[in-house]
C-alpha positions as CSV (number, residue, x, y, z in Angstrom):
1,M,45.9,113.3,44.4
2,I,44.6,111.0,47.1
3,P,41.3,109.5,46.0
4,G,38.6,109.9,48.7
5,N,36.8,106.6,47.8
6,F,39.8,104.6,49.0
7,L,38.7,105.1,52.6
8,K,35.8,103.1,54.2
9,P,33.4,105.3,56.2
10,F,34.2,105.7,59.9
11,I,31.3,105.1,62.2
12,I,32.0,106.9,65.5
13,S,29.4,106.4,68.2
14,A,27.9,109.4,70.0
15,V,29.0,107.9,73.3
16,A,32.6,107.9,72.2
17,L,32.4,111.4,71.0
18,A,30.8,112.6,74.2
19,A,33.3,110.8,76.4
20,P,35.4,113.2,78.6
21,Q,38.8,114.0,77.3
22,L,41.6,112.0,78.8
23,C,44.2,114.7,77.9
24,A,44.1,118.4,77.2
25,Q,43.9,117.9,73.5
26,V,41.0,116.7,71.4
27,P,41.2,112.9,71.1
28,V,42.0,111.3,67.8
29,Q,38.5,109.8,67.6
30,A,37.2,113.3,67.0
31,F,39.4,113.7,63.9
32,L,38.3,110.3,62.6
33,G,34.7,111.3,63.3
34,V,35.0,113.9,60.6
35,L,35.0,111.0,58.1
36,N,31.5,109.9,59.2
37,T,29.1,109.6,56.2
38,N,26.4,111.2,58.4
39,P,26.9,115.0,57.8
40,A,25.5,116.0,61.2
41,A,27.8,113.6,63.0
42,A,30.8,114.7,61.0
43,K,30.2,118.4,61.6
44,A,29.8,117.7,65.3
45,S,33.2,116.2,65.4
46,L,34.6,119.1,63.3
47,A,33.0,121.6,65.7
48,R,34.7,119.9,68.7
49,I,38.1,120.3,66.9
50,R,37.4,123.9,66.0
51,D,36.3,124.9,69.5
52,G,39.4,123.4,71.1
53,W,41.8,124.4,68.2
54,R,45.5,124.0,68.6
55,D,48.1,124.2,65.9
56,T,49.0,120.6,66.6
57,Y,45.7,119.7,64.9
58,T,46.9,121.1,61.5
59,A,48.7,117.9,60.6
60,P,45.8,115.5,61.1
61,M,43.4,117.9,59.5
62,L,45.6,118.1,56.4
63,E,45.7,114.4,56.1
64,L,41.9,114.1,56.4
65,V,41.1,116.4,53.5
66,G,41.3,113.9,50.7
67,F,39.3,111.3,52.5
68,V,36.3,113.2,53.7
69,P,33.3,111.6,52.0
70,V,30.8,114.5,52.5
71,L,31.7,117.5,50.2
72,S,30.2,120.1,52.5
73,V,32.2,118.7,55.4
74,Q,35.4,118.7,53.3
75,E,34.8,122.4,52.5
76,E,34.6,123.1,56.2
77,V,37.8,121.2,56.9
78,I,39.6,123.2,54.2
79,A,38.2,126.5,55.7
80,Q,39.4,125.6,59.2
81,I,42.9,124.8,57.9
82,G,42.8,128.2,56.1
83,R,41.9,130.0,59.3
84,A,44.6,128.2,61.2
85,T,47.4,128.9,58.6
86,G,46.2,132.3,57.4
87,L,46.6,131.0,53.8
88,R,43.8,131.5,51.3
89,S,45.4,128.9,49.0
90,R,43.6,125.6,48.7
91,D,46.8,124.0,47.6
92,L,47.7,121.4,50.3
93,N,51.4,121.6,49.5
94,S,51.3,125.3,50.6
95,Q,49.5,124.4,53.8
96,Y,52.1,121.7,54.5
97,E,54.9,124.1,54.0
98,W,53.3,126.4,56.6
99,L,53.2,123.5,59.0
100,W,56.7,122.4,58.4
101,A,58.1,125.9,58.8
102,R,56.6,126.3,62.2
103,D,56.9,122.9,63.8
104,P,54.0,123.3,66.3
105,G,54.7,119.9,67.8
106,E,52.6,116.7,67.6
107,H,49.3,115.7,69.0
108,P,50.2,113.1,71.6
109,D,48.3,110.4,69.7
110,Y,49.3,111.5,66.2
111,A,51.0,108.1,65.4
112,E,47.8,106.3,66.4
113,F,45.8,108.7,64.2
114,K,48.0,107.9,61.2
115,A,47.7,104.2,61.9
116,S,43.9,104.4,62.2
117,L,43.5,106.6,59.1
118,Y,45.7,104.7,56.7
119,E,44.8,101.2,57.8
120,Q,41.5,101.9,56.0
121,V,43.4,102.1,52.8
122,D,45.6,99.1,53.5
123,P,45.4,97.3,56.8
124,R,49.1,96.6,56.7
125,F,49.8,100.4,57.0
126,R,49.1,100.2,60.7
127,E,52.4,98.3,61.1
128,Y,54.4,101.5,60.2
129,F,52.8,103.8,62.8
130,G,52.2,101.8,65.9
131,K,52.4,103.8,69.1
132,G,55.9,104.1,70.6
133,R,57.7,103.3,67.3
134,K,61.0,105.3,67.2
135,A,61.6,107.9,64.5
136,T,64.3,110.1,63.3
137,I,62.1,112.1,61.0
138,R,58.9,114.1,61.6
139,L,55.7,112.0,61.2
140,D,53.9,114.9,59.6
141,E,56.4,114.9,56.8
142,I,55.4,111.3,55.9
143,R,52.8,111.5,53.2
144,W,50.8,108.8,51.6
145,G,51.8,108.5,47.9
146,G,48.4,107.2,46.7
147,V,49.2,103.5,46.5
148,W,49.0,100.5,48.9
149,R,52.1,98.6,50.1
150,D,54.0,97.3,47.1
151,G,51.2,98.8,44.9
152,I,54.2,99.8,42.7
153,P,55.4,96.2,42.4
154,P,59.2,95.6,42.7
155,L,60.9,93.3,40.1
156,K,62.5,90.3,41.8
157,N,65.1,88.3,39.9
158,P,63.7,89.6,36.6
159,K,64.4,88.0,33.2
160,M,67.6,89.3,31.7
161,I,68.5,88.9,28.0
162,P,71.6,89.5,25.9
163,A,72.1,92.9,24.3
164,A,71.5,91.5,20.8
165,Q,68.0,90.4,21.8
166,A,67.0,93.8,23.2
167,T,65.5,95.1,20.0
168,Y,62.9,97.1,21.9
169,L,65.6,99.6,23.0
170,A,66.8,102.5,21.0
171,D,70.4,103.8,21.4
172,D,69.2,107.0,23.0
173,N,67.1,105.3,25.7
174,V,68.2,105.9,29.2
175,V,69.5,102.9,31.2
176,F,71.1,102.4,34.6
177,G,74.3,100.4,34.1
178,V,75.8,98.1,36.8
179,A,79.1,96.2,36.5
180,I,80.2,94.2,39.5
181,D,83.0,91.6,39.4
182,G,82.4,91.0,35.7
183,D,78.6,90.8,36.0
184,V,77.4,93.5,33.7
185,R,73.7,94.5,33.5
186,A,71.5,97.3,32.2
187,Y,68.1,98.3,33.7
188,P,66.2,100.7,31.4
189,K,64.6,103.7,33.1
190,R,61.4,103.1,31.0
191,I,60.9,99.8,32.8
192,L,62.0,100.8,36.3
193,A,59.9,103.9,36.3
194,W,56.9,101.5,36.6
195,H,58.4,99.4,39.4
196,E,60.9,101.7,41.3
197,M,62.8,98.7,42.7
198,V,64.6,95.8,41.3
199,K,65.9,93.0,43.6
200,D,68.5,91.0,41.7
201,R,71.3,88.6,42.3
202,I,74.4,90.3,40.8
203,A,77.8,88.6,41.0
204,G,76.4,86.3,43.6
205,R,75.1,89.1,45.9
206,E,71.5,90.0,46.7
207,L,71.3,93.7,45.6
208,N,68.6,96.3,45.4
209,G,68.3,98.9,42.8
210,V,66.0,101.6,44.1
211,Y,64.6,104.2,41.6
212,C,62.7,107.1,43.1
213,T,60.8,108.6,40.1
214,L,59.7,111.7,42.1
215,C,63.3,112.6,43.2
216,G,65.0,111.2,40.1
217,S,67.5,109.0,41.8
218,M,68.6,105.4,41.1
219,I,70.7,103.9,43.9
220,L,72.2,100.5,44.1
221,Y,72.3,99.0,47.6
222,D,73.7,95.8,49.1
223,A,70.7,94.7,51.2
224,T,72.8,92.6,53.6
225,V,74.3,94.3,56.6
226,N,76.4,92.4,59.2
227,G,75.2,89.1,57.7
228,V,71.5,90.0,57.9
229,H,69.6,90.3,54.7
230,H,66.9,93.0,54.7
231,E,64.1,92.1,52.3
232,L,62.9,95.5,51.2
233,G,59.8,96.7,49.5
234,T,57.9,99.9,48.5
235,S,56.0,101.2,51.6
236,G,53.5,103.4,49.7
237,F,54.7,106.5,51.7
238,L,57.0,109.4,50.9
239,Y,59.3,111.7,52.9
240,R,60.1,115.0,51.3
241,S,59.0,113.6,48.0
242,N,61.4,110.7,48.4
243,K,60.0,107.2,48.5
244,L,60.2,105.3,51.8
245,M,61.1,101.6,51.7
246,Y,60.1,99.1,54.3
247,D,61.6,95.9,55.4
248,H,59.5,92.7,55.6
249,A,60.8,91.5,59.0
250,T,60.2,94.6,61.2
251,K,58.1,96.9,59.0
252,S,60.5,99.7,59.7
253,L,60.5,102.5,57.2
254,W,63.8,103.2,55.4
255,S,65.1,106.3,53.6
256,T,65.8,105.7,49.9
257,L,68.5,108.4,49.7
258,G,70.1,107.6,53.1
259,G,69.8,103.8,53.0
260,E,68.9,103.6,56.7
261,P,65.8,103.0,58.9
262,V,64.0,106.2,59.9
263,V,60.9,104.9,61.6
264,G,60.4,101.7,63.5
265,P,62.3,99.0,65.5
266,L,65.5,99.2,63.5
267,V,66.0,102.9,64.2
268,G,69.1,103.5,66.3
269,K,70.7,100.1,65.5
270,G,73.5,101.6,63.5
271,I,72.2,100.0,60.2
272,E,73.1,101.6,56.9
273,L,73.0,99.9,53.6
274,Q,76.2,99.9,51.5
275,T,76.0,102.0,48.4
276,L,77.3,100.5,45.3
277,R,78.2,101.9,41.8
278,V,75.6,102.6,39.2
279,V,75.8,104.9,36.2
280,T,73.0,106.7,34.3
281,T,73.8,106.5,30.6
282,T,72.3,105.6,27.2
283,W,71.7,102.2,25.9
284,G,73.9,102.9,22.9
285,E,76.8,104.0,25.0
286,W,76.5,101.2,27.5
287,K,76.4,98.4,25.0
288,K,79.3,99.9,23.1
289,R,81.4,99.8,26.3
290,H,79.9,96.4,27.3
291,P,78.8,94.3,24.3
292,G,78.4,91.3,26.6
293,T,75.9,93.1,28.9
294,T,72.6,91.6,29.7
295,V,69.5,93.8,30.0
296,L,66.0,93.6,31.4
297,A,63.5,91.8,29.2
298,L,60.1,93.4,28.5
299,E,58.5,90.2,29.9
300,T,58.3,91.3,33.5
301,G,55.1,89.5,34.5
302,H,53.3,92.9,34.6
303,E,51.2,94.7,32.0
304,R,52.6,98.2,31.6
305,D,53.3,100.6,28.7
306,Y,57.1,100.3,28.8
307,S,57.7,102.6,25.8
308,E,60.3,105.4,26.4
309,G,58.9,108.3,28.4
310,A,55.5,106.7,29.0
311,A,55.8,106.5,32.8
312,Y,55.4,109.9,34.6
313,R,55.4,111.7,31.3
314,D,53.5,114.8,32.7
315,Y,55.6,114.9,35.9
316,F,58.9,114.8,34.0
317,S,57.7,117.4,31.5
318,T,57.4,120.3,34.0
319,D,59.4,121.7,36.9
320,R,56.3,121.4,39.2
321,L,56.3,119.0,42.2
322,M,53.7,116.4,42.9
323,F,54.4,116.5,46.7
324,G,55.8,119.5,48.5
325,V,59.0,119.8,50.5
326,P,59.8,122.1,53.4
327,K,62.1,124.3,51.3
328,L,63.2,124.8,47.8
329,D,66.6,126.2,46.6
330,T,66.4,128.3,43.4
331,R,70.0,128.1,42.5
332,L,68.9,125.4,40.0
333,P,65.6,124.4,38.6
334,N,63.7,121.9,40.8
335,K,64.3,119.0,38.5
336,A,67.7,119.9,37.2
337,E,69.8,116.8,37.5
338,V,72.8,116.7,39.9
339,L,75.4,114.1,40.6
340,A,75.0,113.4,44.3
341,L,77.8,112.3,46.6
342,R,78.0,111.7,50.4
343,A,81.3,111.4,52.4
344,S,82.0,108.0,53.7
345,G,81.8,108.1,57.5
346,K,80.8,111.7,57.5
347,P,77.0,111.9,56.9
348,A,77.0,115.7,57.4
349,D,79.2,116.2,54.3
350,Q,77.2,116.1,51.1
351,L,77.9,117.4,47.6
352,A,75.8,118.0,44.5
353,I,77.4,118.8,41.1
354,A,75.1,120.0,38.3
355,A,75.0,117.5,35.5
356,D,75.1,120.4,32.9
357,F,78.3,121.7,34.6
358,L,79.9,118.2,34.3
359,A,78.8,117.9,30.7
360,A,80.8,121.1,30.0
361,N,83.7,120.0,32.2
362,R,84.4,116.4,31.2
363,V,87.3,116.1,33.7
364,Y,86.4,117.6,37.1
365,H,88.4,117.4,40.4
366,G,86.8,117.9,43.8
367,R,86.9,116.9,47.4
368,I,84.3,115.5,49.8
369,G,85.3,115.0,53.4
370,S,89.0,113.9,53.2
371,Q,88.4,112.2,49.8
372,Q,89.8,113.7,46.7
373,F,88.1,112.6,43.5
374,V,87.8,113.1,39.8
375,V,84.6,112.9,37.8
376,L,84.9,111.7,34.2
377,T,81.9,112.4,32.0
378,D,81.4,110.8,28.6
379,A,79.6,111.9,25.5
380,S,76.3,110.4,26.7
381,G,76.5,112.6,29.8
382,A,77.3,109.6,32.1
383,N,79.4,110.5,35.1
384,R,81.8,108.1,36.8
385,V,83.6,109.2,40.0
386,Y,87.1,107.9,41.0
387,E,89.4,108.6,43.9
388,S,92.2,110.8,42.7
389,A,94.7,110.8,45.6
390,N,97.1,113.7,44.9
391,L,96.9,113.3,41.1
392,R,95.5,115.7,38.6
393,F,94.0,114.3,35.4
394,A,94.4,116.5,32.4
395,T,92.5,114.7,29.7
396,W,90.5,111.6,28.8
397,D,89.3,110.3,25.5
398,G,85.7,109.8,26.7
399,D,86.2,106.1,26.4
400,S,89.0,104.0,28.0
401,T,92.1,106.2,28.5
402,A,92.8,109.2,30.8
403,R,96.1,111.0,31.2
404,D,97.4,112.7,34.3
405,S,99.2,116.0,34.4
406,S,102.6,114.2,34.4
407,G,101.7,112.4,31.1
408,G,100.9,109.1,32.8
409,T,98.4,106.9,31.0
410,W,95.4,105.4,32.9
411,K,93.0,102.8,31.8
412,V,89.4,103.7,32.6
413,T,87.1,100.9,33.7
414,E,83.8,100.5,35.6
415,D,85.8,99.3,38.7
416,G,88.5,102.0,38.7
417,L,91.5,103.5,37.1
418,T,94.7,101.5,36.4
419,G,97.9,103.5,35.8
420,P,101.7,103.4,35.5
421,G,103.4,100.7,37.5
422,G,100.1,99.0,38.2
423,A,98.9,101.9,40.4
424,S,95.1,101.8,40.9
425,L,92.4,104.2,42.0
426,K,89.0,102.8,42.9
427,R,85.6,103.9,41.7
428,L,83.4,105.7,44.2
429,P,79.6,105.4,44.6
430,A,77.6,108.3,43.2
431,H,74.2,108.7,41.6
432,R,72.0,111.2,39.8
433,A,69.1,113.0,41.5
434,F,66.8,115.9,41.0
435,W,68.2,119.0,42.7
436,F,65.0,119.7,44.7
437,G,64.9,116.1,46.1
438,W,68.6,116.0,47.1
439,Y,68.4,119.5,48.7
440,A,65.2,118.6,50.6
441,A,67.0,115.6,52.1
442,Y,70.3,117.3,52.7
443,P,69.8,121.1,52.9
444,A,73.4,121.6,54.1
445,T,74.7,120.1,50.8
446,R,77.4,122.0,48.9
447,L,76.5,122.8,45.2
448,V,78.8,123.1,42.3
449,K,77.2,124.5,39.2
């Protein structure tokens, strides 16, 4: 929930509120006036909004609710939203779903409203919502996550230790494994859940591991595009329960799942981060495969409870969402894990494969776009995706050897498959995600379950 005491009281002068409207809609100052600590002044602003009501006012009113300092005024705001939506529920997620399903349009100064509202939480938030900033997503779907910019602190070039020194990890602890050009590393979920981003130099490259706890996805990105390195951070905002990143240079907002700018100066520049390979597995399985791996040390420079399952315990223990999304798909439980794939060069082609299905089908062949692939799933439930060309794989030992339907033997590595006559098939990027989060971002996705 958004704490109301984060916001400093707004003092809106009577002169400003009495000024003639410059457009047909109630000016944003009236919405901000609802936050006045003087009940009479706040209710006067609310009456002005109510008397000139349009459905375009629903979005700013929903965003005000958690910040209204006067309880009686907050109750009147909630009542007005209920009259507008026809919903008796006081659950904001339900009201947002009503708004998103109808798309009533935006107040002409909605971006300025968001900038003025959220700069009271963190003055730097204004940089995201300045007037005239381009966007490829609806601004009313951008919700504050309850923290300031980088309030969930990223780990930058964190301390790594040899596997033998990682006595804090049990074999069944979940880790995100990365192996690039012989540089092998493990990032425990129990640590990244508190930081949601690790910026590390791996195999000589500046890479970003981005873990969205709410949508259950860990994605590894190369943060350098066309020779330009984009220094990324955690914006403090969400889109469809998916964390939004920001870049330090332009303060554009970036989609975590898409790896591209969605609000700000970089929108429309053709920028998309390259997705690299990462696998969700257990510490025991990863160190067995890679005894020379390094792993995050507990000494991160931050005081957190890094024990297994401590972070987001309540959230992970139920199928309920913390932040609503426009639409849910009940073919799987909300937080059922899927293996998520996007077709290279074909952003409209997406695929989700249920993790439970893959656990029961250790060798699975599929296609996305023009790419044929095979998913090999080991005993830990870890999924690795490889191009398959026109080959069919019949079996694999869950470790290092797979056999095709012709009896050919293939060596299974983190980089790819090596077979008869030196033939090779490369590893393809894929990652785990919660079903609801992947579907919210890509509602046209195909599902295999």
